[in-house]
All heavy atoms as TSV, in Angstrom:
chain	resi	resn	atom	element	x	y	z
A	1	GLU	N	N	95.098	-18.607	-160.111
A	1	GLU	CA	C	95.113	-17.806	-158.915
A	1	GLU	C	C	96.390	-18.094	-158.136
A	1	GLU	O	O	96.849	-19.218	-158.074
A	1	GLU	CB	C	93.884	-18.154	-158.058
A	1	GLU	CG	C	93.736	-17.240	-156.878
A	1	GLU	CD	C	92.429	-17.496	-156.168
A	1	GLU	OE1	O	91.441	-17.838	-156.821
A	1	GLU	OE2	O	92.442	-17.367	-154.952
A	2	LYS	N	N	96.960	-17.081	-157.542
A	2	LYS	CA	C	98.202	-17.213	-156.796
A	2	LYS	C	C	97.939	-17.386	-155.317
A	2	LYS	O	O	97.011	-16.824	-154.770
A	2	LYS	CB	C	99.105	-16.007	-157.033
A	2	LYS	CG	C	99.539	-15.878	-158.463
A	2	LYS	CD	C	100.419	-14.678	-158.647
A	2	LYS	CE	C	100.817	-14.548	-160.112
A	2	LYS	NZ	N	101.642	-13.405	-160.366
A	3	GLN	N	N	98.780	-18.188	-154.674
A	3	GLN	CA	C	98.669	-18.429	-153.245
A	3	GLN	C	C	100.033	-18.152	-152.610
A	3	GLN	O	O	101.056	-18.633	-153.104
A	3	GLN	CB	C	98.262	-19.889	-153.006
A	3	GLN	CG	C	98.207	-20.303	-151.562
A	3	GLN	CD	C	97.000	-19.694	-150.839
A	3	GLN	OE1	O	95.985	-19.459	-151.441
A	3	GLN	NE2	N	97.161	-19.457	-149.552
A	4	ALA	N	N	100.044	-17.402	-151.544
A	4	ALA	CA	C	101.300	-17.091	-150.866
A	4	ALA	C	C	101.862	-18.361	-150.220
A	4	ALA	O	O	101.118	-19.151	-149.650
A	4	ALA	CB	C	101.076	-16.037	-149.790
A	5	ALA	N	N	103.157	-18.562	-150.334
A	5	ALA	CA	C	103.822	-19.739	-149.771
A	5	ALA	C	C	104.334	-19.399	-148.380
A	5	ALA	O	O	105.526	-19.294	-148.156
A	5	ALA	CB	C	104.944	-20.216	-150.675
A	6	THR	N	N	103.431	-19.252	-147.435
A	6	THR	CA	C	103.823	-18.916	-146.073
A	6	THR	C	C	103.924	-20.190	-145.253
A	6	THR	O	O	103.216	-21.157	-145.497
A	6	THR	CB	C	102.806	-17.968	-145.430
A	6	THR	OG1	O	101.521	-18.590	-145.463
A	6	THR	CG2	C	102.757	-16.645	-146.163
A	7	HIS	N	N	104.804	-20.182	-144.297
A	7	HIS	CA	C	105.003	-21.304	-143.388
A	7	HIS	C	C	105.356	-22.597	-144.135
A	7	HIS	O	O	104.927	-23.679	-143.755
A	7	HIS	CB	C	103.778	-21.538	-142.488
A	7	HIS	CG	C	103.373	-20.295	-141.746
A	7	HIS	ND1	N	104.147	-19.772	-140.731
A	7	HIS	CD2	C	102.307	-19.467	-141.884
A	7	HIS	CE1	C	103.564	-18.682	-140.269
A	7	HIS	NE2	N	102.457	-18.478	-140.950
A	8	VAL	N	N	106.108	-22.470	-145.208
A	8	VAL	CA	C	106.515	-23.622	-145.991
A	8	VAL	C	C	107.963	-23.953	-145.661
A	8	VAL	O	O	108.815	-23.077	-145.632
A	8	VAL	CB	C	106.386	-23.354	-147.518
A	8	VAL	CG1	C	106.927	-24.513	-148.326
A	8	VAL	CG2	C	104.937	-23.073	-147.876
A	9	SER	N	N	108.230	-25.222	-145.385
A	9	SER	CA	C	109.595	-25.655	-145.117
A	9	SER	C	C	109.916	-26.845	-146.005
A	9	SER	O	O	109.139	-27.788	-146.100
A	9	SER	CB	C	109.720	-26.071	-143.646
A	9	SER	OG	O	111.007	-26.618	-143.435
A	10	LEU	N	N	111.059	-26.759	-146.669
A	10	LEU	CA	C	111.490	-27.876	-147.526
A	10	LEU	C	C	112.524	-28.752	-146.843
A	10	LEU	O	O	113.026	-29.699	-147.427
A	10	LEU	CB	C	112.063	-27.330	-148.844
A	10	LEU	CG	C	111.103	-26.490	-149.685
A	10	LEU	CD1	C	111.820	-25.912	-150.881
A	10	LEU	CD2	C	109.907	-27.310	-150.126
A	11	ASP	N	N	112.873	-28.435	-145.611
A	11	ASP	CA	C	113.920	-29.178	-144.908
A	11	ASP	C	C	113.620	-30.668	-144.819
A	11	ASP	O	O	114.511	-31.512	-144.972
A	11	ASP	CB	C	114.125	-28.624	-143.507
A	11	ASP	CG	C	114.827	-27.270	-143.532
A	11	ASP	OD1	O	115.386	-26.927	-144.578
A	11	ASP	OD2	O	114.784	-26.584	-142.508
A	12	GLN	N	N	112.384	-31.023	-144.586
A	12	GLN	CA	C	112.064	-32.427	-144.427
A	12	GLN	C	C	112.150	-33.190	-145.759
A	12	GLN	O	O	112.234	-34.400	-145.758
A	12	GLN	CB	C	110.667	-32.615	-143.808
A	12	GLN	CG	C	109.521	-32.234	-144.710
A	12	GLN	CD	C	109.178	-30.773	-144.690
A	12	GLN	OE1	O	109.922	-29.952	-144.138
A	12	GLN	NE2	N	108.089	-30.396	-145.310
A	13	GLU	N	N	112.164	-32.485	-146.888
A	13	GLU	CA	C	112.208	-33.132	-148.182
A	13	GLU	C	C	113.628	-33.211	-148.746
A	13	GLU	O	O	113.841	-33.784	-149.784
A	13	GLU	CB	C	111.305	-32.408	-149.164
A	13	GLU	CG	C	109.848	-32.448	-148.749
A	13	GLU	CD	C	108.965	-31.651	-149.682
A	13	GLU	OE1	O	109.427	-31.271	-150.778
A	13	GLU	OE2	O	107.814	-31.390	-149.322
A	14	PHE	N	N	114.591	-32.608	-148.102
A	14	PHE	CA	C	115.948	-32.584	-148.594
A	14	PHE	C	C	116.615	-33.937	-148.429
A	14	PHE	O	O	116.622	-34.493	-147.350
A	14	PHE	CB	C	116.776	-31.494	-147.877
A	14	PHE	CG	C	118.178	-31.352	-148.415
A	14	PHE	CD1	C	118.397	-30.732	-149.613
A	14	PHE	CD2	C	119.234	-31.887	-147.711
A	14	PHE	CE1	C	119.691	-30.614	-150.111
A	14	PHE	CE2	C	120.527	-31.763	-148.202
A	14	PHE	CZ	C	120.764	-31.110	-149.400
A	15	ASP	N	N	117.126	-34.464	-149.508
A	15	ASP	CA	C	117.811	-35.761	-149.496
A	15	ASP	C	C	119.224	-35.531	-149.960
A	15	ASP	O	O	119.483	-35.264	-151.146
A	15	ASP	CB	C	117.080	-36.741	-150.422
A	15	ASP	CG	C	117.690	-38.129	-150.387
A	15	ASP	OD1	O	118.895	-38.273	-150.162
A	15	ASP	OD2	O	116.924	-39.100	-150.622
A	16	ARG	N	N	120.185	-35.587	-149.057
A	16	ARG	CA	C	121.585	-35.291	-149.360
A	16	ARG	C	C	122.135	-36.225	-150.456
A	16	ARG	O	O	122.825	-35.769	-151.376
A	16	ARG	CB	C	122.438	-35.387	-148.102
A	16	ARG	CG	C	123.855	-34.906	-148.296
A	16	ARG	CD	C	124.642	-34.863	-147.014
A	16	ARG	NE	N	124.059	-34.007	-145.994
A	16	ARG	CZ	C	124.184	-32.664	-145.985
A	16	ARG	NH1	N	124.862	-32.078	-146.941
A	16	ARG	NH2	N	123.632	-31.945	-145.036
A	17	ASP	N	N	121.825	-37.504	-150.395
A	17	ASP	CA	C	122.330	-38.442	-151.411
A	17	ASP	C	C	121.752	-38.133	-152.783
A	17	ASP	O	O	122.465	-38.171	-153.797
A	17	ASP	CB	C	121.973	-39.883	-151.018
A	17	ASP	CG	C	122.705	-40.349	-149.774
A	17	ASP	OD1	O	123.795	-39.804	-149.484
A	17	ASP	OD2	O	122.180	-41.225	-149.055
A	18	LEU	N	N	120.468	-37.839	-152.841
A	18	LEU	CA	C	119.847	-37.503	-154.120
A	18	LEU	C	C	120.404	-36.200	-154.670
A	18	LEU	O	O	120.648	-36.062	-155.867
A	18	LEU	CB	C	118.334	-37.416	-153.946
A	18	LEU	CG	C	117.504	-37.282	-155.210
A	18	LEU	CD1	C	117.795	-38.442	-156.169
A	18	LEU	CD2	C	116.035	-37.226	-154.867
A	19	SER	N	N	120.613	-35.232	-153.796
A	19	SER	CA	C	121.209	-33.966	-154.210
A	19	SER	C	C	122.602	-34.187	-154.787
A	19	SER	O	O	122.957	-33.593	-155.804
A	19	SER	CB	C	121.273	-33.019	-153.014
A	19	SER	OG	O	121.857	-31.809	-153.372
A	20	GLN	N	N	123.410	-35.026	-154.152
A	20	GLN	CA	C	124.751	-35.350	-154.654
A	20	GLN	C	C	124.669	-36.029	-156.005
A	20	GLN	O	O	125.474	-35.732	-156.899
A	20	GLN	CB	C	125.488	-36.221	-153.636
A	20	GLN	CG	C	126.895	-36.606	-154.053
A	20	GLN	CD	C	127.834	-35.409	-154.223
A	20	GLN	OE1	O	127.686	-34.415	-153.511
A	20	GLN	NE2	N	128.746	-35.495	-155.130
A	21	LEU	N	N	123.712	-36.929	-156.185
A	21	LEU	CA	C	123.534	-37.629	-157.461
A	21	LEU	C	C	123.243	-36.635	-158.584
A	21	LEU	O	O	123.857	-36.662	-159.652
A	21	LEU	CB	C	122.417	-38.658	-157.354
A	21	LEU	CG	C	122.058	-39.380	-158.650
A	21	LEU	CD1	C	123.239	-40.209	-159.159
A	21	LEU	CD2	C	120.828	-40.244	-158.456
A	22	TRP	N	N	122.333	-35.692	-158.336
A	22	TRP	CA	C	122.005	-34.694	-159.332
A	22	TRP	C	C	123.190	-33.805	-159.643
A	22	TRP	O	O	123.428	-33.432	-160.801
A	22	TRP	CB	C	120.803	-33.852	-158.887
A	22	TRP	CG	C	119.512	-34.539	-159.133
A	22	TRP	CD1	C	118.668	-35.062	-158.201
A	22	TRP	CD2	C	118.909	-34.811	-160.402
A	22	TRP	NE1	N	117.597	-35.631	-158.815
A	22	TRP	CE2	C	117.695	-35.485	-160.170
A	22	TRP	CE3	C	119.279	-34.533	-161.722
A	22	TRP	CZ2	C	116.853	-35.897	-161.203
A	22	TRP	CZ3	C	118.434	-34.952	-162.742
A	22	TRP	CH2	C	117.258	-35.621	-162.481
A	23	ARG	N	N	123.972	-33.463	-158.623
A	23	ARG	CA	C	125.172	-32.645	-158.809
A	23	ARG	C	C	126.167	-33.362	-159.736
A	23	ARG	O	O	126.741	-32.782	-160.641
A	23	ARG	CB	C	125.800	-32.342	-157.463
A	23	ARG	CG	C	126.795	-31.229	-157.483
A	23	ARG	CD	C	127.269	-30.841	-156.085
A	23	ARG	NE	N	126.171	-30.525	-155.187
A	23	ARG	CZ	C	125.895	-31.148	-154.035
A	23	ARG	NH1	N	126.692	-32.090	-153.605
A	23	ARG	NH2	N	124.871	-30.796	-153.301
A	24	GLU	N	N	126.361	-34.658	-159.501
A	24	GLU	CA	C	127.276	-35.442	-160.325
A	24	GLU	C	C	126.754	-35.581	-161.762
A	24	GLU	O	O	127.555	-35.496	-162.702
A	24	GLU	CB	C	127.486	-36.823	-159.703
A	24	GLU	CG	C	128.273	-36.772	-158.393
A	24	GLU	CD	C	128.252	-38.095	-157.643
A	24	GLU	OE1	O	127.717	-39.095	-158.172
A	24	GLU	OE2	O	128.792	-38.128	-156.527
A	25	LEU	N	N	125.469	-35.778	-161.917
A	25	LEU	CA	C	124.907	-35.884	-163.263
A	25	LEU	C	C	125.079	-34.565	-164.034
A	25	LEU	O	O	125.412	-34.574	-165.209
A	25	LEU	CB	C	123.423	-36.265	-163.182
A	25	LEU	CG	C	123.139	-37.691	-162.780
A	25	LEU	CD1	C	121.637	-37.891	-162.563
A	25	LEU	CD2	C	123.636	-38.677	-163.834
A	26	GLU	N	N	124.826	-33.453	-163.342
A	26	GLU	CA	C	124.989	-32.155	-163.980
A	26	GLU	C	C	126.436	-31.923	-164.414
A	26	GLU	O	O	126.727	-31.434	-165.488
A	26	GLU	CB	C	124.539	-31.054	-163.032
A	26	GLU	CG	C	124.529	-29.693	-163.664
A	26	GLU	CD	C	123.966	-28.616	-162.763
A	26	GLU	OE1	O	123.648	-28.908	-161.577
A	26	GLU	OE2	O	123.895	-27.477	-163.217
A	27	GLU	N	N	127.374	-32.339	-163.569
A	27	GLU	CA	C	128.781	-32.200	-163.890
A	27	GLU	C	C	129.156	-33.058	-165.100
A	27	GLU	O	O	129.912	-32.624	-165.967
A	27	GLU	CB	C	129.628	-32.581	-162.681
A	27	GLU	CG	C	131.090	-32.229	-162.862
A	27	GLU	CD	C	131.877	-32.396	-161.590
A	27	GLU	OE1	O	131.363	-32.010	-160.515
A	27	GLU	OE2	O	133.006	-32.916	-161.674
A	28	ARG	N	N	128.605	-34.254	-165.200
A	28	ARG	CA	C	128.880	-35.113	-166.357
A	28	ARG	C	C	128.354	-34.496	-167.643
A	28	ARG	O	O	129.015	-34.554	-168.683
A	28	ARG	CB	C	128.240	-36.477	-166.157
A	28	ARG	CG	C	128.942	-37.328	-165.136
A	28	ARG	CD	C	128.279	-38.672	-165.026
A	28	ARG	NE	N	128.771	-39.406	-163.881
A	28	ARG	CZ	C	128.265	-40.548	-163.488
A	28	ARG	NH1	N	127.291	-41.114	-164.135
A	28	ARG	NH2	N	128.795	-41.156	-162.421
A	29	VAL	N	N	127.158	-33.915	-167.590
A	29	VAL	CA	C	126.580	-33.272	-168.769
A	29	VAL	C	C	127.463	-32.106	-169.220
A	29	VAL	O	O	127.743	-31.951	-170.407
A	29	VAL	CB	C	125.138	-32.790	-168.475
A	29	VAL	CG1	C	124.633	-31.883	-169.607
A	29	VAL	CG2	C	124.214	-33.968	-168.305
A	30	VAL	N	N	127.909	-31.312	-168.278
A	30	VAL	CA	C	128.791	-30.183	-168.594
A	30	VAL	C	C	130.087	-30.685	-169.202
A	30	VAL	O	O	130.585	-30.119	-170.191
A	30	VAL	CB	C	129.062	-29.310	-167.351
A	30	VAL	CG1	C	130.152	-28.300	-167.596
A	30	VAL	CG2	C	127.781	-28.622	-166.896
A	31	ALA	N	N	130.635	-31.759	-168.668
A	31	ALA	CA	C	131.887	-32.313	-169.204
A	31	ALA	C	C	131.692	-32.812	-170.636
A	31	ALA	O	O	132.545	-32.566	-171.504
A	31	ALA	CB	C	132.396	-33.434	-168.308
A	32	VAL	N	N	130.594	-33.483	-170.895
A	32	VAL	CA	C	130.342	-34.001	-172.245
A	32	VAL	C	C	130.193	-32.864	-173.253
A	32	VAL	O	O	130.738	-32.927	-174.350
A	32	VAL	CB	C	129.080	-34.898	-172.252
A	32	VAL	CG1	C	128.607	-35.178	-173.655
A	32	VAL	CG2	C	129.357	-36.206	-171.511
A	33	THR	N	N	129.510	-31.798	-172.842
A	33	THR	CA	C	129.314	-30.686	-173.773
A	33	THR	C	C	130.579	-29.854	-173.952
A	33	THR	O	O	130.663	-29.071	-174.899
A	33	THR	CB	C	128.158	-29.763	-173.307
A	33	THR	OG1	O	128.443	-29.266	-172.015
A	33	THR	CG2	C	126.847	-30.499	-173.321
A	34	ASN	N	N	131.553	-30.014	-173.068
A	34	ASN	CA	C	132.819	-29.264	-173.168
A	34	ASN	C	C	133.994	-30.175	-173.515
A	34	ASN	O	O	135.099	-29.970	-173.029
A	34	ASN	CB	C	133.099	-28.511	-171.872
A	34	ASN	CG	C	132.201	-27.327	-171.698
A	34	ASN	OD1	O	132.325	-26.370	-172.445
A	34	ASN	ND2	N	131.310	-27.391	-170.737
A	35	ARG	N	N	133.714	-31.193	-174.300
A	35	ARG	CA	C	134.764	-32.102	-174.805
A	35	ARG	C	C	135.527	-32.793	-173.688
A	35	ARG	O	O	136.750	-32.896	-173.702
A	35	ARG	CB	C	135.724	-31.383	-175.728
A	35	ARG	CG	C	135.033	-30.814	-176.934
A	35	ARG	CD	C	136.007	-30.166	-177.887
A	35	ARG	NE	N	135.272	-29.497	-178.921
A	35	ARG	CZ	C	135.512	-28.259	-179.313
A	35	ARG	NH1	N	136.453	-27.551	-178.747
A	35	ARG	NH2	N	134.788	-27.731	-180.273
A	36	GLY	N	N	134.817	-33.207	-172.632
A	36	GLY	CA	C	135.429	-33.997	-171.580
A	36	GLY	C	C	136.014	-33.228	-170.414
A	36	GLY	O	O	136.548	-33.828	-169.485
A	37	THR	N	N	135.943	-31.911	-170.432
A	37	THR	CA	C	136.487	-31.153	-169.321
A	37	THR	C	C	135.375	-30.294	-168.679
A	37	THR	O	O	134.464	-29.830	-169.359
A	37	THR	CB	C	137.619	-30.220	-169.772
A	37	THR	OG1	O	137.117	-29.282	-170.717
A	37	THR	CG2	C	138.775	-30.984	-170.344
A	38	VAL	N	N	135.511	-30.092	-167.397
A	38	VAL	CA	C	134.582	-29.247	-166.669
A	38	VAL	C	C	135.281	-27.909	-166.420
A	38	VAL	O	O	136.369	-27.879	-165.849
A	38	VAL	CB	C	134.179	-29.887	-165.328
A	38	VAL	CG1	C	133.250	-28.985	-164.539
A	38	VAL	CG2	C	133.550	-31.255	-165.552
A	39	PRO	N	N	134.696	-26.808	-166.871
A	39	PRO	CA	C	135.334	-25.497	-166.658
A	39	PRO	C	C	135.536	-25.201	-165.173
A	39	PRO	O	O	134.712	-25.614	-164.345
A	39	PRO	CB	C	134.346	-24.505	-167.274
A	39	PRO	CG	C	133.445	-25.305	-168.120
A	39	PRO	CD	C	133.430	-26.694	-167.570
A	40	ILE	N	N	136.601	-24.492	-164.842
A	40	ILE	CA	C	136.857	-24.185	-163.443
A	40	ILE	C	C	135.783	-23.274	-162.864
A	40	ILE	O	O	135.593	-23.240	-161.667
A	40	ILE	CB	C	138.249	-23.531	-163.216
A	40	ILE	CG1	C	138.729	-22.747	-164.391
A	40	ILE	CG2	C	139.255	-24.479	-162.747
A	40	ILE	CD1	C	140.068	-22.079	-164.135
A	41	THR	N	N	135.068	-22.576	-163.711
A	41	THR	CA	C	134.014	-21.675	-163.245
A	41	THR	C	C	132.680	-22.404	-163.029
A	41	THR	O	O	131.703	-21.786	-162.615
A	41	THR	CB	C	133.793	-20.535	-164.254
A	41	THR	OG1	O	133.478	-21.114	-165.539
A	41	THR	CG2	C	135.035	-19.679	-164.343
A	42	PHE	N	N	132.635	-23.711	-163.304
A	42	PHE	CA	C	131.388	-24.457	-163.181
A	42	PHE	C	C	130.904	-24.507	-161.733
A	42	PHE	O	O	131.670	-24.785	-160.819
A	42	PHE	CB	C	131.577	-25.897	-163.692
A	42	PHE	CG	C	130.421	-26.796	-163.368
A	42	PHE	CD1	C	129.248	-26.706	-164.054
A	42	PHE	CD2	C	130.555	-27.745	-162.348
A	42	PHE	CE1	C	128.174	-27.535	-163.752
A	42	PHE	CE2	C	129.475	-28.570	-162.039
A	42	PHE	CZ	C	128.291	-28.457	-162.737
A	43	GLN	N	N	129.630	-24.226	-161.543
A	43	GLN	CA	C	128.963	-24.409	-160.258
A	43	GLN	C	C	127.660	-25.112	-160.529
A	43	GLN	O	O	126.880	-24.656	-161.370
A	43	GLN	CB	C	128.687	-23.070	-159.587
A	43	GLN	CG	C	129.914	-22.371	-159.069
A	43	GLN	CD	C	129.529	-21.142	-158.258
A	43	GLN	OE1	O	128.387	-20.717	-158.222
A	43	GLN	NE2	N	130.517	-20.590	-157.579
A	44	PRO	N	N	127.401	-26.208	-159.847
A	44	PRO	CA	C	126.138	-26.907	-160.082
A	44	PRO	C	C	124.943	-26.060	-159.688
A	44	PRO	O	O	125.047	-25.177	-158.835
A	44	PRO	CB	C	126.244	-28.166	-159.214
A	44	PRO	CG	C	127.296	-27.862	-158.215
A	44	PRO	CD	C	128.202	-26.861	-158.824
A	45	SER	N	N	123.812	-26.308	-160.311
A	45	SER	CA	C	122.589	-25.597	-159.955
A	45	SER	C	C	122.169	-25.968	-158.550
A	45	SER	O	O	122.407	-27.049	-158.067
A	45	SER	CB	C	121.461	-25.985	-160.926
A	45	SER	OG	O	121.806	-25.621	-162.231
A	46	GLN	N	N	121.519	-25.039	-157.915
A	46	GLN	CA	C	121.007	-25.279	-156.586
A	46	GLN	C	C	119.515	-24.985	-156.644
A	46	GLN	O	O	119.088	-23.841	-156.733
A	46	GLN	CB	C	121.698	-24.356	-155.585
A	46	GLN	CG	C	121.277	-24.577	-154.155
A	46	GLN	CD	C	122.127	-23.755	-153.205
A	46	GLN	OE1	O	123.299	-23.492	-153.478
A	46	GLN	NE2	N	121.581	-23.366	-152.099
A	47	CYS	N	N	118.715	-26.043	-156.603
A	47	CYS	CA	C	117.273	-25.876	-156.818
A	47	CYS	C	C	116.551	-25.318	-155.593
A	47	CYS	O	O	115.670	-24.512	-155.721
A	47	CYS	CB	C	116.665	-27.208	-157.204
A	47	CYS	SG	S	117.313	-27.819	-158.778
A	48	CYS	N	N	116.890	-25.768	-154.419
A	48	CYS	CA	C	116.182	-25.357	-153.197
A	48	CYS	C	C	117.188	-24.821	-152.177
A	48	CYS	O	O	118.282	-25.367	-152.070
A	48	CYS	CB	C	115.431	-26.527	-152.595
A	48	CYS	SG	S	114.107	-27.143	-153.612
A	49	LEU	N	N	116.792	-23.835	-151.460
A	49	LEU	CA	C	117.602	-23.334	-150.367
A	49	LEU	C	C	116.949	-23.790	-149.068
A	49	LEU	O	O	115.738	-23.673	-148.904
A	49	LEU	CB	C	117.671	-21.800	-150.373
A	49	LEU	CG	C	118.344	-21.175	-151.611
A	49	LEU	CD1	C	118.257	-19.680	-151.533
A	49	LEU	CD2	C	119.782	-21.617	-151.689
A	50	ASN	N	N	117.731	-24.333	-148.193
A	50	ASN	CA	C	117.220	-24.738	-146.881
A	50	ASN	C	C	118.357	-24.733	-145.889
A	50	ASN	O	O	119.450	-24.273	-146.204
A	50	ASN	CB	C	116.507	-26.106	-146.970
A	50	ASN	CG	C	117.442	-27.224	-147.402
A	50	ASN	OD1	O	118.597	-27.257	-147.040
A	50	ASN	ND2	N	116.922	-28.152	-148.217
A	51	SER	N	N	118.141	-25.242	-144.719
A	51	SER	CA	C	119.167	-25.187	-143.671
A	51	SER	C	C	120.360	-26.094	-143.955
A	51	SER	O	O	121.366	-26.017	-143.268
A	51	SER	CB	C	118.554	-25.550	-142.321
A	51	SER	OG	O	118.079	-26.886	-142.359
A	52	GLN	N	N	120.291	-26.961	-144.984
A	52	GLN	CA	C	121.368	-27.885	-145.276
A	52	GLN	C	C	122.105	-27.576	-146.565
A	52	GLN	O	O	122.951	-28.317	-147.001
A	52	GLN	CB	C	120.825	-29.310	-145.323
A	52	GLN	CG	C	120.207	-29.756	-144.015
A	52	GLN	CD	C	119.561	-31.130	-144.130
A	52	GLN	OE1	O	119.866	-31.896	-145.007
A	52	GLN	NE2	N	118.662	-31.409	-143.212
A	53	THR	N	N	121.766	-26.477	-147.218
A	53	THR	CA	C	122.388	-26.117	-148.490
A	53	THR	C	C	123.339	-24.925	-148.293
A	53	THR	O	O	123.302	-24.253	-147.272
A	53	THR	CB	C	121.348	-25.766	-149.557
A	53	THR	OG1	O	120.548	-24.692	-149.074
A	53	THR	CG2	C	120.475	-26.964	-149.902
A	54	ASP	N	N	124.140	-24.669	-149.295
A	54	ASP	CA	C	125.058	-23.535	-149.290
A	54	ASP	C	C	124.264	-22.265	-149.586
A	54	ASP	O	O	124.035	-21.919	-150.731
A	54	ASP	CB	C	126.165	-23.736	-150.339
A	54	ASP	CG	C	127.112	-22.562	-150.416
A	54	ASP	OD1	O	127.056	-21.666	-149.570
A	54	ASP	OD2	O	127.935	-22.545	-151.365
A	55	ASN	N	N	123.822	-21.595	-148.561
A	55	ASN	CA	C	122.965	-20.430	-148.728
A	55	ASN	C	C	123.739	-19.136	-148.953
A	55	ASN	O	O	123.139	-18.073	-148.979
A	55	ASN	CB	C	122.019	-20.288	-147.533
A	55	ASN	CG	C	121.079	-21.469	-147.445
A	55	ASN	OD1	O	120.684	-22.032	-148.455
A	55	ASN	ND2	N	120.729	-21.855	-146.242
A	56	LEU	N	N	125.047	-19.232	-149.163
A	56	LEU	CA	C	125.836	-18.056	-149.497
A	56	LEU	C	C	125.719	-17.711	-150.975
A	56	LEU	O	O	126.003	-16.606	-151.400
A	56	LEU	CB	C	127.296	-18.270	-149.111
A	56	LEU	CG	C	127.561	-18.455	-147.606
A	56	LEU	CD1	C	129.040	-18.749	-147.356
A	56	LEU	CD2	C	127.133	-17.201	-146.845
A	57	ARG	N	N	125.316	-18.722	-151.781
A	57	ARG	CA	C	125.127	-18.505	-153.197
A	57	ARG	C	C	123.740	-17.927	-153.435
A	57	ARG	O	O	122.775	-18.319	-152.781
A	57	ARG	CB	C	125.267	-19.817	-153.985
A	57	ARG	CG	C	126.673	-20.347	-153.935
A	57	ARG	CD	C	126.828	-21.656	-154.652
A	57	ARG	NE	N	126.114	-21.702	-155.928
A	57	ARG	CZ	C	125.679	-22.810	-156.466
A	57	ARG	NH1	N	125.888	-23.965	-155.892
A	57	ARG	NH2	N	125.048	-22.789	-157.625
A	58	TYR	N	N	123.624	-17.005	-154.397
A	58	TYR	CA	C	122.320	-16.429	-154.717
A	58	TYR	C	C	121.536	-17.399	-155.589
A	58	TYR	O	O	122.067	-17.967	-156.547
A	58	TYR	CB	C	122.490	-15.101	-155.449
A	58	TYR	CG	C	123.045	-14.001	-154.568
A	58	TYR	CD1	C	124.379	-13.612	-154.687
A	58	TYR	CD2	C	122.257	-13.388	-153.614
A	58	TYR	CE1	C	124.883	-12.609	-153.884
A	58	TYR	CE2	C	122.766	-12.389	-152.803
A	58	TYR	CZ	C	124.072	-12.014	-152.956
A	58	TYR	OH	O	124.589	-11.042	-152.138
A	59	PRO	N	N	120.254	-17.586	-155.303
A	59	PRO	CA	C	119.442	-18.488	-156.145
A	59	PRO	C	C	119.083	-17.832	-157.462
A	59	PRO	O	O	119.037	-16.584	-157.565
A	59	PRO	CB	C	118.184	-18.704	-155.283
A	59	PRO	CG	C	118.100	-17.463	-154.474
A	59	PRO	CD	C	119.515	-17.028	-154.180
A	60	LEU	N	N	118.818	-18.653	-158.467
A	60	LEU	CA	C	118.309	-18.152	-159.731
A	60	LEU	C	C	116.798	-18.096	-159.615
A	60	LEU	O	O	116.188	-19.017	-159.099
A	60	LEU	CB	C	118.695	-19.090	-160.888
A	60	LEU	CG	C	120.200	-19.226	-161.157
A	60	LEU	CD1	C	120.423	-20.243	-162.269
A	60	LEU	CD2	C	120.775	-17.886	-161.563
A	61	ALA	N	N	116.200	-17.043	-160.085
A	61	ALA	CA	C	114.748	-16.915	-160.000
A	61	ALA	C	C	114.200	-16.309	-161.277
A	61	ALA	O	O	114.874	-15.554	-161.976
A	61	ALA	CB	C	114.382	-16.021	-158.813
A	62	VAL	N	N	112.986	-16.674	-161.596
A	62	VAL	CA	C	112.299	-16.158	-162.766
A	62	VAL	C	C	111.265	-15.152	-162.291
A	62	VAL	O	O	110.489	-15.440	-161.396
A	62	VAL	CB	C	111.608	-17.285	-163.555
A	62	VAL	CG1	C	110.857	-16.727	-164.739
A	62	VAL	CG2	C	112.632	-18.308	-163.994
A	63	VAL	N	N	111.288	-13.977	-162.888
A	63	VAL	CA	C	110.326	-12.933	-162.527
A	63	VAL	C	C	109.314	-12.806	-163.649
A	63	VAL	O	O	109.684	-12.656	-164.810
A	63	VAL	CB	C	111.063	-11.601	-162.277
A	63	VAL	CG1	C	110.047	-10.491	-161.961
A	63	VAL	CG2	C	112.077	-11.756	-161.169
A	64	GLU	N	N	108.059	-12.854	-163.301
A	64	GLU	CA	C	106.945	-12.768	-164.249
A	64	GLU	C	C	107.078	-13.818	-165.317
A	64	GLU	O	O	106.967	-13.661	-166.469
A	64	GLU	CB	C	106.845	-11.372	-164.843
A	64	GLU	CG	C	106.481	-10.334	-163.804
A	64	GLU	CD	C	106.355	-8.945	-164.369
A	64	GLU	OE1	O	106.179	-8.778	-165.586
A	64	GLU	OE2	O	106.427	-7.994	-163.590
């Protein structure tokens, strides 16, 4: 059964240090898979949008 996610805020769960750690880990994985270089077009994934994230980027979403 589906439940609407109304009045939900993730701001209190956002951890800037942890977010930075995941960003660095993702960049390392990309570098390893590309023979040590990170493509200039690389952008780290952004899992949650909140008042502290770059909300100018469109989120990735799965439909159905």
